[in-house]
C-alpha positions as CSV (number, residue, x, y, z in Angstrom):
1,M,-14.6,-0.9,0.6
2,K,-13.6,-3.8,-1.7
3,T,-10.4,-5.9,-1.1
4,L,-8.5,-7.9,-3.5
5,K,-9.7,-11.0,-1.7
6,E,-13.3,-10.3,-2.9
7,V,-12.3,-10.0,-6.6
8,K,-13.5,-12.8,-9.0
9,I,-11.3,-14.8,-11.4
10,G,-10.8,-12.8,-14.7
11,D,-11.4,-9.4,-13.3
12,T,-8.9,-6.6,-13.7
13,V,-8.9,-4.0,-10.7
14,K,-7.0,-1.0,-9.7
15,V,-5.2,-0.6,-6.4
16,V,-6.7,2.2,-4.2
17,K,-5.0,1.8,-0.9
18,L,-2.7,-0.5,1.0
19,Y,-3.3,-1.3,4.6
20,G,-1.0,-3.0,7.1
21,E,2.1,-1.8,9.0
22,G,5.8,-1.8,8.5
23,A,7.4,-5.0,7.0
24,V,4.2,-6.4,5.8
25,K,3.2,-3.3,3.9
26,R,6.8,-2.9,2.6
27,R,6.8,-6.6,1.3
28,I,3.5,-6.0,-0.7
29,M,5.0,-2.8,-2.2
30,D,8.2,-4.7,-3.0
31,M,6.2,-7.1,-5.1
32,G,5.1,-4.3,-7.3
33,I,1.7,-3.7,-5.8
34,T,1.4,0.0,-5.3
35,R,-1.5,2.5,-5.5
36,G,-2.9,2.9,-9.0
37,V,-1.3,-0.3,-10.4
38,E,-3.7,-2.7,-12.3
39,L,-4.1,-6.3,-11.0
40,Y,-5.5,-9.1,-13.1
41,V,-6.8,-12.0,-11.1
42,R,-5.7,-15.2,-13.1
43,K,-6.5,-18.0,-10.7
44,V,-7.6,-18.9,-7.1
45,A,-6.6,-22.1,-5.4
46,P,-9.5,-24.5,-4.5
47,L,-9.4,-23.4,-0.9
48,G,-8.9,-19.8,-1.7
49,D,-5.3,-19.6,-0.8
50,P,-3.1,-18.5,-2.7
51,I,-4.4,-16.0,-5.3
52,E,-2.6,-15.8,-8.7
53,L,-2.2,-12.3,-10.1
54,T,-0.6,-10.6,-13.2
55,V,1.1,-7.5,-11.9
56,R,3.1,-5.2,-14.2
57,G,3.5,-8.1,-16.7
58,Y,4.6,-10.8,-14.4
59,E,2.7,-13.5,-12.4
60,L,2.6,-13.3,-8.7
61,S,0.9,-15.5,-6.1
62,I,-0.2,-13.9,-2.8
63,R,-1.8,-15.2,0.4
64,K,-5.3,-14.4,1.3
65,A,-4.4,-12.6,4.4
66,D,-2.2,-10.2,2.2
67,A,-5.1,-9.8,-0.2
68,E,-7.2,-8.5,2.6
69,M,-4.8,-5.6,3.0
70,I,-5.3,-4.4,-0.6
71,E,-8.2,-2.1,-1.3
72,V,-9.3,-2.2,-4.9
73,E,-11.9,-0.6,-7.3
């Protein structure tokens, strides 16, 4: 299992599964991160938090803790 946190800058990955419960999972889905969507990793902050992505044509920054809940391939 590979999570979004482990993806390198410049890689494009596809979401396989979202982990987490209730409000946290809902918030991730509300940001446009759902199963099957492609994510492009644009930048990672020097300390690894946050991670900047391109999702569905817009830019999004997410925390490392949230990135660990997103399984990708």
